[in-house]
N, CA and C atoms as an extended XYZ file, in Angstrom:
606
Properties=species:S:1:pos:R:3:atomname:S:1:resname:S:1:resid:I:1 pbc="F F F"
N       -14.663      -11.172       18.131 N   MET     1
C       -14.065      -10.797       16.861 CA  MET     1
C       -14.513      -11.763       15.767 C   MET     1
N       -14.643      -11.254       14.555 N   ASN     2
C       -14.950      -12.087       13.409 CA  ASN     2
C       -13.882      -13.165       13.243 C   ASN     2
N       -14.305      -14.434       13.080 N   ALA     3
C       -13.354      -15.545       13.024 CA  ALA     3
C       -12.402      -15.430       11.840 C   ALA     3
N       -12.912      -14.960       10.694 N   PHE     4
C       -12.050      -14.804        9.524 CA  PHE     4
C       -10.970      -13.768        9.785 C   PHE     4
N       -11.342      -12.587       10.297 N   LEU     5
C       -10.357      -11.550       10.571 CA  LEU     5
C        -9.365      -11.988       11.630 C   LEU     5
N        -9.836      -12.748       12.623 N   ASP     6
C        -8.952      -13.233       13.667 CA  ASP     6
C        -7.903      -14.174       13.093 C   ASP     6
N        -8.294      -15.002       12.113 N   ALA     7
C        -7.345      -15.921       11.486 CA  ALA     7
C        -6.402      -15.207       10.530 C   ALA     7
N        -6.869      -14.140        9.890 N   LEU     8
C        -6.064      -13.433        8.901 CA  LEU     8
C        -5.013      -12.537        9.528 C   LEU     8
N        -5.407      -11.721       10.495 N   GLN     9
C        -4.496      -10.713       11.010 CA  GLN     9
C        -3.545      -11.288       12.051 C   GLN     9
N        -2.446      -10.556       12.262 N   ALA    10
C        -1.435      -10.952       13.244 CA  ALA    10
C        -1.075       -9.743       14.087 C   ALA    10
N        -0.539      -10.005       15.283 N   ALA    11
C        -0.195       -8.919       16.201 CA  ALA    11
C         1.108       -8.231       15.825 C   ALA    11
N         1.947       -8.901       15.031 N   GLY    12
C         3.236       -8.334       14.661 CA  GLY    12
C         3.951       -9.274       13.712 C   GLY    12
N         5.215       -8.996       13.415 N   PRO    13
C         5.963       -9.829       12.464 CA  PRO    13
C         6.297      -11.195       13.042 C   PRO    13
N         6.391      -12.194       12.162 N   ALA    14
C         6.783      -13.532       12.585 CA  ALA    14
C         8.212      -13.520       13.115 C   ALA    14
N         8.448      -14.274       14.176 N   ALA    15
C         9.759      -14.274       14.819 CA  ALA    15
C        10.858      -14.775       13.894 C   ALA    15
N        10.525      -15.661       12.950 N   ASP    16
C        11.571      -16.242       12.111 CA  ASP    16
C        12.045      -15.316       11.003 C   ASP    16
N        11.386      -14.151       10.847 N   ARG    17
C        11.849      -13.188        9.837 CA  ARG    17
C        11.567      -11.747       10.231 C   ARG    17
N        11.460      -11.511       11.526 N   ALA    18
C        11.092      -10.180       12.011 CA  ALA    18
C        12.049       -9.103       11.529 C   ALA    18
N        13.338       -9.419       11.456 N   GLY    19
C        14.304       -8.416       11.052 CA  GLY    19
C        14.178       -7.969        9.619 C   GLY    19
N        13.464       -8.742        8.791 N   MET    20
C        13.301       -8.414        7.389 CA  MET    20
C        11.955       -7.780        7.059 C   MET    20
N        11.084       -7.681        8.033 N   MET    21
C         9.715       -7.271        7.753 CA  MET    21
C         9.478       -5.770        7.868 C   MET    21
N        10.502       -5.011        8.281 N   ALA    22
C        10.310       -3.578        8.503 CA  ALA    22
C        10.109       -2.789        7.217 C   ALA    22
N        10.537       -3.343        6.078 N   LEU    23
C        10.440       -2.583        4.831 CA  LEU    23
C         9.011       -2.131        4.584 C   LEU    23
N         8.050       -3.040        4.686 N   TYR    24
C         6.643       -2.670        4.565 CA  TYR    24
C         5.946       -2.595        5.926 C   TYR    24
N         6.534       -3.248        6.928 N   GLY    25
C         5.940       -3.192        8.259 CA  GLY    25
C         5.887       -1.792        8.830 C   GLY    25
N         6.774       -0.909        8.360 N   GLN    26
C         6.764        0.468        8.855 CA  GLN    26
C         5.475        1.213        8.502 C   GLN    26
N         4.712        0.697        7.552 N   PHE    27
C         3.486        1.374        7.137 CA  PHE    27
C         2.240        0.881        7.880 C   PHE    27
N         2.391       -0.126        8.747 N   VAL    28
C         1.220       -0.663        9.444 CA  VAL    28
C         0.523        0.445       10.216 C   VAL    28
N        -0.780        0.538       10.024 N   GLY    29
C        -1.596        1.607       10.587 CA  GLY    29
C        -2.504        2.169        9.502 C   GLY    29
N        -3.011        3.363        9.718 N   SER    30
C        -3.953        3.987        8.791 CA  SER    30
C        -3.435        5.328        8.301 C   SER    30
N        -3.767        5.637        7.026 N   TRP    31
C        -3.231        6.819        6.364 CA  TRP    31
C        -4.323        7.551        5.604 C   TRP    31
N        -4.259        8.885        5.631 N   ASP    32
C        -5.055        9.739        4.749 CA  ASP    32
C        -4.268        9.982        3.472 C   ASP    32
N        -4.963       10.066        2.331 N   LEU    33
C        -4.301       10.243        1.047 CA  LEU    33
C        -4.837       11.446        0.296 C   LEU    33
N        -3.945       12.127       -0.426 N   ASP    34
C        -4.301       13.104       -1.457 CA  ASP    34
C        -3.834       12.511       -2.781 C   ASP    34
N        -4.776       12.092       -3.615 N   VAL    35
C        -4.478       11.305       -4.809 CA  VAL    35
C        -4.624       12.157       -6.064 C   VAL    35
N        -3.634       12.076       -6.956 N   THR    36
C        -3.693       12.736       -8.260 CA  THR    36
C        -3.569       11.679       -9.346 C   THR    36
N        -4.582       11.578      -10.188 N   GLU    37
C        -4.580       10.637      -11.309 CA  GLU    37
C        -4.266       11.406      -12.588 C   GLU    37
N        -3.366       10.848      -13.412 N   TYR    38
C        -2.954       11.480      -14.659 CA  TYR    38
C        -3.631       10.762      -15.828 C   TYR    38
N        -4.477       11.492      -16.550 N   ARG    39
C        -5.251       10.892      -17.623 CA  ARG    39
C        -4.519       10.982      -18.962 C   ARG    39
N        -4.944       10.138      -19.903 N   ASP    40
C        -4.303       10.104      -21.218 CA  ASP    40
C        -4.459       11.409      -21.981 C   ASP    40
N        -5.514       12.181      -21.685 N   ASP    41
C        -5.731       13.440      -22.412 CA  ASP    41
C        -4.969       14.616      -21.816 C   ASP    41
N        -4.126       14.340      -20.813 N   GLY    42
C        -3.316       15.392      -20.208 CA  GLY    42
C        -3.935       16.062      -18.998 C   GLY    42
N        -5.192       15.762      -18.694 N   THR    43
C        -5.839       16.329      -17.521 CA  THR    43
C        -5.540       15.469      -16.294 C   THR    43
N        -5.844       16.020      -15.139 N   THR    44
C        -5.652       15.283      -13.888 CA  THR    44
C        -6.949       15.250      -13.109 C   THR    44
N        -7.046       14.295      -12.222 N   ARG    45
C        -8.183       14.186      -11.315 CA  ARG    45
C        -7.636       14.029       -9.910 C   ARG    45
N        -8.080       14.883       -9.002 N   GLN    46
C        -7.599       14.857       -7.632 CA  GLN    46
C        -8.726       14.448       -6.691 C   GLN    46
N        -8.420       13.495       -5.824 N   ARG    47
C        -9.407       12.995       -4.873 CA  ARG    47
C        -8.721       12.593       -3.571 C   ARG    47
N        -9.446       12.575       -2.470 N   PRO    48
C        -8.898       12.029       -1.228 CA  PRO    48
C        -9.022       10.508       -1.232 C   PRO    48
N        -8.320        9.889       -0.300 N   GLY    49
C        -8.417        8.445       -0.156 CA  GLY    49
C        -8.027        8.012        1.240 C   GLY    49
N        -8.133        6.723        1.489 N   GLU    50
C        -7.714        6.146        2.768 CA  GLU    50
C        -6.967        4.851        2.484 C   GLU    50
N        -5.968        4.552        3.329 N   TRP    51
C        -5.132        3.370        3.144 CA  TRP    51
C        -4.857        2.779        4.512 C   TRP    51
N        -5.099        1.478        4.647 N   HIS    52
C        -4.931        0.791        5.927 CA  HIS    52
C        -4.029       -0.423        5.739 C   HIS    52
N        -2.966       -0.519        6.549 N   PHE    53
C        -2.011       -1.624        6.500 CA  PHE    53
C        -2.104       -2.434        7.782 C   PHE    53
N        -1.924       -3.750        7.667 N   GLY    54
C        -1.898       -4.598        8.856 CA  GLY    54
C        -1.057       -5.841        8.638 C   GLY    54
N        -0.582       -6.418        9.740 N   TRP    55
C         0.122       -7.696        9.682 CA  TRP    55
C        -0.872       -8.800        9.369 C   TRP    55
N        -0.432       -9.789        8.578 N   ALA    56
C        -1.323      -10.890        8.192 CA  ALA    56
C        -0.541      -12.198        8.118 C   ALA    56
N        -1.285      -13.318        8.073 N   LEU    57
C        -0.718      -14.648        7.841 CA  LEU    57
C         0.421      -14.963        8.803 C   LEU    57
N         0.098      -14.935       10.079 N   GLU    58
C         1.062      -15.200       11.155 CA  GLU    58
C         2.249      -14.244       11.138 C   GLU    58
N         2.059      -13.057       10.599 N   GLY    59
C         3.113      -12.057       10.592 CA  GLY    59
C         4.141      -12.250        9.497 C   GLY    59
N         3.846      -13.092        8.506 N   ARG    60
C         4.756      -13.286        7.379 CA  ARG    60
C         4.343      -12.481        6.156 C   ARG    60
N         3.333      -11.668        6.321 N   ALA    61
C         2.846      -10.836        5.225 CA  ALA    61
C         2.343       -9.515        5.787 C   ALA    61
N         2.313       -8.513        4.906 N   VAL    62
C         1.675       -7.233        5.216 CA  VAL    62
C         0.580       -7.038        4.165 C   VAL    62
N        -0.632       -6.868        4.629 N   GLN    63
C        -1.753       -6.672        3.712 CA  GLN    63
C        -2.339       -5.283        3.922 C   GLN    63
N        -2.856       -4.696        2.839 N   ASP    64
C        -3.481       -3.384        2.959 CA  ASP    64
C        -4.823       -3.363        2.263 C   ASP    64
N        -5.588       -2.338        2.573 N   VAL    65
C        -6.821       -2.015        1.847 CA  VAL    65
C        -6.709       -0.557        1.426 C   VAL    65
N        -6.807       -0.308        0.107 N   TRP    66
C        -6.640        1.021       -0.494 CA  TRP    66
C        -7.977        1.450       -1.068 C   TRP    66
N        -8.478        2.623       -0.627 N   ILE    67
C        -9.841        3.041       -0.966 CA  ILE    67
C        -9.833        4.484       -1.454 C   ILE    67
N       -10.299        4.708       -2.688 N   VAL    68
C       -10.396        6.048       -3.280 CA  VAL    68
C       -11.707        6.150       -4.055 C   VAL    68
N       -12.571        7.108       -3.708 N   PRO    69
C       -12.474        8.022       -2.570 CA  PRO    69
C       -12.772        7.291       -1.261 C   PRO    69
N       -12.636        7.982       -0.116 N   PRO    70
C       -12.913        7.336        1.173 CA  PRO    70
C       -14.344        6.818        1.230 C   PRO    70
N       -14.579        5.878        2.123 N   ARG    71
C       -15.898        5.238        2.217 CA  ARG    71
C       -17.029        6.228        2.443 C   ARG    71
N       -16.768        7.301        3.170 N   ARG    72
C       -17.839        8.264        3.455 CA  ARG    72
C       -18.265        9.031        2.211 C   ARG    72
N       -17.460        8.952        1.134 N   GLN    73
C       -17.765        9.706       -0.084 CA  GLN    73
C       -18.156        8.806       -1.254 C   GLN    73
N       -18.379        7.529       -1.002 N   ARG    74
C       -18.630        6.591       -2.086 CA  ARG    74
C       -20.137        6.490       -2.354 C   ARG    74
N       -20.599        7.352       -3.254 N   ASP    75
C       -22.001        7.367       -3.647 CA  ASP    75
C       -22.132        6.936       -5.104 C   ASP    75
N       -23.273        6.396       -5.454 N   GLY    76
C       -23.540        6.056       -6.846 CA  GLY    76
C       -22.828        4.793       -7.284 C   GLY    76
N       -22.711        4.646       -8.605 N   ASP    77
C       -22.107        3.460       -9.199 CA  ASP    77
C       -20.584        3.532       -9.121 C   ASP    77
N       -19.963        2.578       -8.434 N   ALA    78
C       -18.519        2.626       -8.199 CA  ALA    78
C       -17.743        2.557       -9.508 C   ALA    78
N       -18.123        1.659      -10.413 N   ALA    79
C       -17.389        1.515      -11.668 CA  ALA    79
C       -17.549        2.750      -12.542 C   ALA    79
N       -18.769        3.292      -12.641 N   ALA    80
C       -19.009        4.466      -13.476 CA  ALA    80
C       -18.243        5.678      -12.973 C   ALA    80
N       -18.047        5.774      -11.657 N   ASN    81
C       -17.340        6.901      -11.063 CA  ASN    81
C       -15.841        6.648      -10.912 C   ASN    81
N       -15.376        5.500      -11.406 N   SER    82
C       -13.963        5.111      -11.269 CA  SER    82
C       -13.513        5.117       -9.816 C   SER    82
N       -14.441        4.750       -8.925 N   ASN    83
C       -14.066        4.580       -7.527 CA  ASN    83
C       -13.275        3.282       -7.382 C   ASN    83
N       -12.330        3.272       -6.468 N   ARG    84
C       -11.455        2.123       -6.317 CA  ARG    84
C       -11.498        1.586       -4.893 C   ARG    84
N       -11.415        0.256       -4.785 N   TYR    85
C       -11.458       -0.393       -3.471 CA  TYR    85
C       -10.698       -1.711       -3.620 C   TYR    85
N        -9.400       -1.688       -3.307 N   GLY    86
C        -8.569       -2.851       -3.573 CA  GLY    86
C        -7.693       -3.235       -2.394 C   GLY    86
N        -7.002       -4.351       -2.568 N   THR    87
C        -6.120       -4.841       -1.520 CA  THR    87
C        -4.821       -5.357       -2.128 C   THR    87
N        -3.734       -5.180       -1.395 N   THR    88
C        -2.433       -5.722       -1.776 CA  THR    88
C        -1.941       -6.667       -0.691 C   THR    88
N        -1.477       -7.831       -1.108 N   LEU    89
C        -0.821       -8.768       -0.202 CA  LEU    89
C         0.659       -8.749       -0.520 C   LEU    89
N         1.481       -8.469        0.492 N   ARG    90
C         2.934       -8.396        0.338 CA  ARG    90
C         3.579       -9.466        1.208 C   ARG    90
N         4.304      -10.381        0.571 N   VAL    91
C         4.908      -11.508        1.283 CA  VAL    91
C         6.413      -11.487        1.061 C   VAL    91
N         7.172      -11.475        2.141 N   TYR    92
C         8.631      -11.490        2.041 CA  TYR    92
C         9.118      -12.889        1.689 C   TYR    92
N        10.043      -12.975        0.716 N   ASP    93
C        10.627      -14.239        0.277 CA  ASP    93
C        12.114      -14.219        0.604 C   ASP    93
N        12.558      -14.929        1.638 N   PRO    94
C        13.980      -14.897        2.013 CA  PRO    94
C        14.892      -15.505        0.952 C   PRO    94
N        14.348      -16.308        0.043 N   ARG    95
C        15.190      -16.926       -0.994 CA  ARG    95
C        15.719      -15.892       -1.973 C   ARG    95
N        14.963      -14.827       -2.218 N   ILE    96
C        15.403      -13.789       -3.162 CA  ILE    96
C        15.601      -12.446       -2.470 C   ILE    96
N        15.393      -12.413       -1.151 N   ASP    97
C        15.504      -11.180       -0.373 CA  ASP    97
C        14.678      -10.064       -1.007 C   ASP    97
N        13.435      -10.371       -1.298 N   ALA    98
C        12.517       -9.406       -1.910 CA  ALA    98
C        11.094       -9.804       -1.557 C   ALA    98
N        10.142       -8.993       -1.994 N   TRP    99
C         8.739       -9.178       -1.642 CA  TRP    99
C         7.911       -9.492       -2.880 C   TRP    99
N         7.034      -10.488       -2.753 N   HIS   100
C         6.039      -10.766       -3.777 CA  HIS   100
C         4.820       -9.874       -3.507 C   HIS   100
N         4.427       -9.112       -4.517 N   ILE   101
C         3.346       -8.136       -4.382 CA  ILE   101
C         2.175       -8.581       -5.260 C   ILE   101
N         0.989       -8.691       -4.667 N   HIS   102
C        -0.207       -9.095       -5.417 CA  HIS   102
C        -1.313       -8.068       -5.165 C   HIS   102
N        -1.638       -7.292       -6.194 N   TRP   103
C        -2.656       -6.239       -6.108 CA  TRP   103
C        -3.936       -6.714       -6.787 C   TRP   103
N        -5.066       -6.569       -6.094 N   THR   104
C        -6.378       -6.947       -6.627 CA  THR   104
C        -7.338       -5.793       -6.413 C   THR   104
N        -7.982       -5.344       -7.483 N   GLU   105
C        -8.943       -4.243       -7.392 CA  GLU   105
C       -10.165       -4.625       -8.223 C   GLU   105
N       -11.199       -5.164       -7.594 N   PRO   106
C       -12.323       -5.720       -8.339 CA  PRO   106
C       -13.202       -4.704       -9.043 C   PRO   106
N       -13.275       -3.448       -8.575 N   VAL   107
C       -14.117       -2.461       -9.253 CA  VAL   107
C       -13.594       -2.219      -10.673 C   VAL   107
N       -12.293       -1.954      -10.782 N   GLY   108
C       -11.691       -1.702      -12.086 CA  GLY   108
C       -11.151       -2.946      -12.762 C   GLY   108
N       -11.343       -4.122      -12.113 N   GLN   109
C       -10.847       -5.389      -12.650 CA  GLN   109
C        -9.349       -5.315      -12.980 C   GLN   109
N        -8.574       -4.901      -11.980 N   THR   110
C        -7.130       -4.786      -12.121 CA  THR   110
C        -6.455       -5.818      -11.224 C   THR   110
N        -5.591       -6.631      -11.820 N   TYR   111
C        -4.879       -7.679      -11.092 CA  TYR   111
C        -3.408       -7.624      -11.509 C   TYR   111
N        -2.524       -7.327      -10.549 N   LEU   112
C        -1.119       -7.116      -10.867 CA  LEU   112
C        -0.228       -7.906       -9.916 C   LEU   112
N         0.908       -8.360      -10.451 N   THR   113
C         1.923       -9.040       -9.657 CA  THR   113
C         3.245       -8.318       -9.860 C   THR   113
N         3.932       -8.036       -8.763 N   MET   114
C         5.188       -7.300       -8.813 CA  MET   114
C         6.193       -7.900       -7.836 C   MET   114
N         7.435       -7.469       -7.962 N   ILE   115
C         8.478       -7.773       -6.984 CA  ILE   115
C         8.924       -6.450       -6.371 C   ILE   115
N         8.941       -6.389       -5.046 N   GLY   116
C         9.301       -5.170       -4.340 CA  GLY   116
C        10.631       -5.297       -3.620 C   GLY   116
N        11.459       -4.258       -3.730 N   ARG   117
C        12.754       -4.241       -3.056 CA  ARG   117
C        13.076       -2.824       -2.570 C   ARG   117
N        13.981       -2.767       -1.603 N   ARG   118
C        14.530       -1.499       -1.183 CA  ARG   118
C        15.520       -1.002       -2.236 C   ARG   118
N        15.454        0.291       -2.560 N   GLN   119
C        16.451        0.936       -3.401 CA  GLN   119
C        16.885        2.207       -2.700 C   GLN   119
N        18.018        2.145       -2.021 N   GLY   120
C        18.448        3.274       -1.202 CA  GLY   120
C        17.458        3.516       -0.087 C   GLY   120
N        16.931        4.726       -0.019 N   ASN   121
C        15.923        5.058        0.993 CA  ASN   121
C        14.502        4.832        0.499 C   ASN   121
N        14.353        4.326       -0.712 N   ASP   122
C        13.043        4.156       -1.328 CA  ASP   122
C        12.656        2.676       -1.393 C   ASP   122
N        11.413        2.422       -1.775 N   ILE   123
C        10.925        1.075       -2.045 CA  ILE   123
C        10.366        1.084       -3.463 C   ILE   123
N        10.839        0.171       -4.304 N   VAL   124
C        10.411        0.132       -5.698 CA  VAL   124
C         9.861       -1.251       -6.029 C   VAL   124
N         8.699       -1.274       -6.679 N   GLN   125
C         8.045       -2.505       -7.102 CA  GLN   125
C         7.952       -2.509       -8.629 C   GLN   125
N         8.366       -3.618       -9.249 N   LEU   126
C         8.352       -3.731      -10.700 CA  LEU   126
C         7.530       -4.936      -11.128 C   LEU   126
N         6.803       -4.781      -12.239 N   GLY   127
C         6.006       -5.862      -12.782 CA  GLY   127
C         5.504       -5.504      -14.163 C   GLY   127
N         4.471       -6.216      -14.624 N   LYS   128
C         3.863       -5.967      -15.922 CA  LYS   128
C         2.356       -5.784      -15.736 C   LYS   128
N         1.769       -4.870      -16.551 N   ASN   129
C         0.318       -4.726      -16.524 CA  ASN   129
C        -0.313       -5.598      -17.607 C   ASN   129
N        -1.650       -5.537      -17.745 N   ALA   130
C        -2.359       -6.392      -18.691 CA  ALA   130
C        -1.965       -6.108      -20.128 C   ALA   130
N        -1.496       -4.899      -20.415 N   ALA   131
C        -1.071       -4.529      -21.769 CA  ALA   131
C         0.366       -4.939      -22.063 C   ALA   131
N         1.039       -5.530      -21.087 N   GLY   132
C         2.424       -5.937      -21.279 CA  GLY   132
C         3.433       -4.853      -20.995 C   GLY   132
N         2.981       -3.696      -20.531 N   GLN   133
C         3.889       -2.612      -20.195 CA  GLN   133
C         4.548       -2.873      -18.848 C   GLN   133
N         5.767       -2.385      -18.686 N   THR   134
C         6.423       -2.454      -17.390 CA  THR   134
C         5.790       -1.420      -16.466 C   THR   134
N         5.494       -1.835      -15.265 N   ILE   135
C         4.956       -0.901      -14.275 CA  ILE   135
C         5.956       -0.753      -13.134 C   ILE   135
N         6.017        0.446      -12.602 N   ARG   136
C         6.902        0.760      -11.481 CA  ARG   136
C         6.096        1.536      -10.447 C   ARG   136
N         5.916        0.916       -9.297 N   TRP   137
C         5.233        1.568       -8.183 CA  TRP   137
C         6.262        1.791       -7.084 C   TRP   137
N         6.297        2.990       -6.515 N   GLY   138
C         7.326        3.276       -5.533 CA  GLY   138
C         6.873        4.126       -4.366 C   GLY   138
N         7.511        3.877       -3.219 N   PHE   139
C         7.344        4.682       -2.016 CA  PHE   139
C         8.596        5.542       -1.878 C   PHE   139
N         8.407        6.855       -1.745 N   TYR   140
C         9.527        7.791       -1.700 CA  TYR   140
C         9.325        8.777       -0.541 C   TYR   140
N        10.405        9.480       -0.178 N   GLU   141
C        10.338       10.514        0.873 CA  GLU   141
C         9.688        9.947        2.138 C   GLU   141
N        10.117        8.750        2.524 N   ILE   142
C         9.471        8.036        3.621 CA  ILE   142
C         9.938        8.579        4.969 C   ILE   142
N         8.982        8.943        5.806 N   THR   143
C         9.225        9.289        7.205 CA  THR   143
C         8.229        8.493        8.042 C   THR   143
N         8.339        8.518        9.372 N   PRO   144
C         7.377        7.762       10.184 CA  PRO   144
C         5.930        8.176        9.959 C   PRO   144
N         5.683        9.419        9.544 N   ASP   145
C         4.312        9.921        9.460 CA  ASP   145
C         3.876       10.341        8.069 C   ASP   145
N         4.766       10.288        7.085 N   ARG   146
C         4.407       10.733        5.736 CA  ARG   146
C         5.217        9.957        4.699 C   ARG   146
N         4.651        9.860        3.493 N   PHE   147
C         5.433        9.376        2.357 CA  PHE   147
C         4.768        9.822        1.065 C   PHE   147
N         5.540        9.726       -0.003 N   PHE   148
C         5.057       10.043       -1.350 CA  PHE   148
C         5.056        8.759       -2.160 C   PHE   148
N         3.977        8.517       -2.894 N   TRP   149
C         3.841        7.284       -3.690 CA  TRP   149
C         3.599        7.655       -5.149 C   TRP   149
N         4.247        6.913       -6.054 N   ARG   150
C         4.052        7.168       -7.484 CA  ARG   150
C         3.895        5.846       -8.224 C   ARG   150
N         2.916        5.787       -9.135 N   GLY   151
C         2.744        4.655      -10.032 CA  GLY   151
C         3.013        5.092      -11.460 C   GLY   151
N         3.882        4.345      -12.162 N   GLU   152
C         4.283        4.698      -13.517 CA  GLU   152
C         4.189        3.476      -14.426 C   GLU   152
N         4.171        3.737      -15.737 N   ALA   153
C         4.171        2.663      -16.721 CA  ALA   153
C         5.094        3.034      -17.869 C   ALA   153
N         5.745        2.007      -18.455 N   SER   154
C         6.643        2.216      -19.589 CA  SER   154
C         6.271        1.267      -20.710 C   SER   154
N         6.101        1.812      -21.914 N   ALA   155
C         5.765        1.010      -23.089 CA  ALA   155
C         6.977        0.738      -23.966 C   ALA   155
N         8.177        1.202      -23.557 N   ASP   156
C         9.367        1.049      -24.393 CA  ASP   156
C        10.543        0.491      -23.598 C   ASP   156
N        10.273       -0.588      -22.858 N   ASP   157
C        11.329       -1.279      -22.112 CA  ASP   157
C        12.068       -0.364      -21.151 C   ASP   157
N        11.321        0.496      -20.463 N   GLU   158
C        11.824        1.347      -19.379 CA  GLU   158
C        12.689        2.499      -19.864 C   GLU   158
N        12.650        2.795      -21.173 N   ALA   159
C        13.380        3.967      -21.675 CA  ALA   159
C        12.688        5.252      -21.241 C   ALA   159
N        11.366        5.246      -21.214 N   ASN   160
C        10.578        6.404      -20.800 CA  ASN   160
C         9.449        5.924      -19.897 C   ASN   160
N         9.127        6.774      -18.937 N   TRP   161
C         8.085        6.430      -17.971 CA  TRP   161
C         6.957        7.452      -18.025 C   TRP   161
N         5.723        6.966      -17.915 N   LYS   162
C         4.537        7.823      -17.890 CA  LYS   162
C         3.908        7.751      -16.509 C   LYS   162
N         3.683        8.922      -15.912 N   ARG   163
C         3.002        8.953      -14.621 CA  ARG   163
C         1.553        8.507      -14.787 C   ARG   163
N         1.112        7.661      -13.892 N   VAL   164
C        -0.278        7.193      -13.899 CA  VAL   164
C        -1.032        7.749      -12.695 C   VAL   164
N        -0.429        7.647      -11.527 N   VAL   165
C        -1.067        8.162      -10.313 CA  VAL   165
C         0.010        8.492       -9.292 C   VAL   165
N        -0.230        9.505       -8.490 N   GLU   166
C         0.642        9.887       -7.384 CA  GLU   166
C        -0.225       10.227       -6.186 C   GLU   166
N         0.319       10.012       -5.010 N   PHE   167
C        -0.383       10.530       -3.835 CA  PHE   167
C         0.556       10.782       -2.677 C   PHE   167
N         0.108       11.725       -1.846 N   ARG   168
C         0.754       12.042       -0.586 CA  ARG   168
C        -0.018       11.358        0.530 C   ARG   168
N         0.704       10.708        1.427 N   ALA   169
C         0.078        9.979        2.528 CA  ALA   169
C         0.486       10.585        3.855 C   ALA   169
N        -0.469       10.699        4.760 N   ARG   170
C        -0.245       11.217        6.111 CA  ARG   170
C        -0.803       10.208        7.115 C   ARG   170
N         0.033        9.802        8.059 N   ARG   171
C        -0.410        8.820        9.036 CA  ARG   171
C        -1.488        9.390        9.946 C   ARG   171
N        -2.487        8.568       10.225 N   ILE   172
C        -3.509        8.896       11.219 CA  ILE   172
C        -3.034        8.346       12.549 C   ILE   172
N        -2.867        9.204       13.522 N   LYS   173
C        -2.280        8.806       14.795 CA  LYS   173
C        -3.216        7.880       15.561 C   LYS   173
N        -2.629        6.979       16.365 N   PHE   174
C        -3.428        6.148       17.252 CA  PHE   174
C        -4.230        7.042       18.189 C   PHE   174
N        -5.493        6.681       18.377 N   GLY   175
C        -6.361        7.467       19.243 CA  GLY   175
C        -6.935        8.689       18.572 C   GLY   175
N        -6.554        8.942       17.308 N   GLN   176
C        -7.050       10.106       16.592 CA  GLN   176
C        -7.720        9.703       15.271 C   GLN   176
N        -8.142        8.441       15.159 N   ILE   177
C        -8.830        7.991       13.961 CA  ILE   177
C       -10.136        8.760       13.834 C   ILE   177
N       -10.358        9.371       12.697 N   ARG   178
C       -11.540       10.186       12.501 CA  ARG   178
C       -12.794        9.330       12.508 C   ARG   178
N       -13.841        9.839       13.132 N   SER   179
C       -15.062        9.064       13.285 CA  SER   179
C       -15.692        8.700       11.955 C   SER   179
N       -15.507        9.551       10.926 N   GLU   180
C       -16.139        9.252        9.659 CA  GLU   180
C       -15.471        8.107        8.917 C   GLU   180
N       -14.223        7.772        9.277 N   ILE   181
C       -13.577        6.643        8.619 CA  ILE   181
C       -14.171        5.326        9.102 C   ILE   181
N       -14.532        5.260       10.381 N   ARG   182
C       -15.158        4.090       10.959 CA  ARG   182
C       -14.326        2.826       10.764 C   ARG   182
N       -13.020        2.950       10.985 N   HIS   183
C       -12.147        1.785       10.815 CA  HIS   183
C       -11.003        1.884       11.795 C   HIS   183
N       -10.792        0.839       12.560 N   GLU   184
C        -9.716        0.813       13.549 CA  GLU   184
C        -8.496        0.143       12.954 C   GLU   184
N        -7.294        0.723       13.066 N   PRO   185
C        -6.103        0.068       12.537 CA  PRO   185
C        -5.932       -1.322       13.141 C   PRO   185
N        -5.381       -2.234       12.368 N   LEU   186
C        -5.197       -3.596       12.830 CA  LEU   186
C        -4.035       -3.730       13.798 C   LEU   186
N        -3.080       -2.779       13.776 N   SER   187
C        -1.855       -2.964       14.542 CA  SER   187
C        -2.053       -2.595       16.003 C   SER   187
N        -1.431       -3.329       16.907 N   PRO   188
C        -1.444       -2.950       18.318 CA  PRO   188
C        -0.469       -1.814       18.569 C   PRO   188
N        -0.609       -1.185       19.707 N   VAL   189
C         0.266       -0.068       20.035 CA  VAL   189
C         1.723       -0.505       20.087 C   VAL   189
N         1.955       -1.746       20.456 N   ARG   190
C         3.345       -2.186       20.561 CA  ARG   190
C         4.029       -2.245       19.201 C   ARG   190
N         3.280       -2.154       18.115 N   HIS   191
C         3.890       -2.108       16.792 CA  HIS   191
C         4.844       -0.923       16.666 C   HIS   191
N         4.504        0.212       17.267 N   GLN   192
C         5.360        1.388       17.167 CA  GLN   192
C         6.716        1.140       17.829 C   GLN   192
N         6.723        0.403       18.937 N   THR   193
C         7.980        0.059       19.583 CA  THR   193
C         8.822       -0.814       18.672 C   THR   193
N         8.176       -1.769       17.994 N   TRP   194
C         8.899       -2.644       17.062 CA  TRP   194
C         9.494       -1.845       15.917 C   TRP   194
N         8.750       -0.899       15.371 N   ILE   195
C         9.247       -0.093       14.249 CA  ILE   195
C        10.466        0.713       14.671 C   ILE   195
N        10.418        1.314       15.851 N   ARG   196
C        11.566        2.096       16.314 CA  ARG   196
C        12.798        1.206       16.449 C   ARG   196
N        12.613       -0.029       16.914 N   ARG   197
C        13.739       -0.920       17.105 CA  ARG   197
C        14.372       -1.339       15.795 C   ARG   197
N        13.557       -1.471       14.744 N   HIS   198
C        14.048       -1.993       13.467 CA  HIS   198
C        14.272       -0.925       12.422 C   HIS   198
N        13.966        0.329       12.721 N   ARG   199
C        14.096        1.364       11.700 CA  ARG   199
C        15.544        1.506       11.222 C   ARG   199
N        16.493        1.185       12.049 N   MET   200
C        17.898        1.287       11.665 CA  MET   200
C        18.221        0.359       10.494 C   MET   200
N        17.384       -0.634       10.213 N   GLU   201
C        17.651       -1.558        9.112 CA  GLU   201
C        17.243       -0.978        7.768 C   GLU   201
N        16.485        0.132        7.733 N   ARG   202
C        16.037        0.710        6.480 CA  ARG   202
C        17.213        1.316        5.719 C   ARG   202
């Protein structure tokens, strides 16, 4: 195994905070995406994508790689085609009972910091973008195999929200990873047993 990846990834949540890691730990694995981008001129752009989550940093973080369009469809100039290839590092902070979210996307030069928390059955992340607008990214309609994600921005102190992007995610089952993705999920099979044990905490 690559030494860097071996040092980065973890087999599961850290024992000293395992009970708190299910909020994002439930997403560990690989997902197919149907992405809808909402443009300023009122039009939309729909594309497929792929999203991969894994345990990281001795199991005290959940990191992902978000790719739109999927790697098999990435032709030409990535920036000119508005192709995206980014990563989010999510670290649980027991002092505030919330998650520090750090999103980096070098193609579009987007760097965001948010705080993520559970809100009822949903997960909501709040922060500011480069323009100073409030951003709200959320996971909704969460089930073991599907969820709905929405990214929004507000220019008037959260009085009104503008949709920026939405997508539907479908889990790729273990042993059924499509050959064209060419990527193996980081999580071991025993991760599913851990999720079932901790799902009652959601």
